[in-house]
C-alpha positions as CSV (number, residue, x, y, z in Angstrom):
1,M,68.7,-12.1,73.5
2,Q,65.0,-11.8,73.1
3,D,62.7,-10.1,70.6
4,G,62.6,-6.3,71.2
5,H,66.1,-6.0,72.6
6,T,68.7,-3.4,71.9
7,L,71.8,-4.8,70.1
8,G,75.1,-2.9,70.0
9,L,77.7,-4.0,67.4
10,A,81.5,-3.3,67.5
11,G,84.2,-3.5,64.8
12,F,85.1,-1.5,61.9
13,V,83.7,-1.7,58.6
14,N,85.1,-4.8,57.4
15,S,87.3,-6.0,60.2
16,R,86.4,-7.6,63.7
17,Q,82.6,-7.7,63.0
18,P,80.7,-10.1,65.1
19,V,79.4,-12.1,62.0
20,A,79.1,-15.5,63.9
21,A,77.0,-13.8,66.7
22,V,74.8,-11.9,64.0
23,H,74.4,-15.3,62.2
24,E,73.1,-17.0,65.3
25,I,70.6,-14.1,66.0
26,I,69.3,-14.4,62.4
27,R,69.0,-18.3,62.6
28,Q,67.0,-18.0,65.9
29,G,64.7,-15.6,64.1
30,R,64.7,-12.7,66.4
31,K,62.8,-9.7,65.5
32,N,62.1,-6.2,66.3
33,L,65.7,-5.4,67.4
34,T,67.0,-1.8,67.9
35,L,70.5,-1.8,66.4
36,A,73.4,0.7,67.7
37,F,76.6,0.5,65.8
38,H,79.7,2.7,65.3
39,S,80.2,2.1,61.6
40,A,78.4,0.3,58.8
41,G,79.7,-3.3,57.8
42,L,78.5,-6.7,57.0
43,S,76.9,-7.5,60.5
44,A,74.4,-4.4,60.2
45,E,73.7,-5.4,56.5
46,Y,72.9,-9.1,57.5
47,L,70.4,-7.9,60.2
48,A,68.7,-5.6,57.8
49,G,68.4,-8.0,55.1
50,A,67.0,-10.7,57.4
51,M,64.4,-8.0,58.6
52,A,65.6,-8.5,62.0
């Protein structure tokens, strides 16, 4: 994944969220991502909190 890409997240609210993948994206410092997701959850909140 590179800066500026579109990221689609799956899972349902608090189960089966790709938290490990999101953690790695944040760790790498990716920015300007476009986020598409079905329902809110921790993964989207983590990305928003990291200003990704």
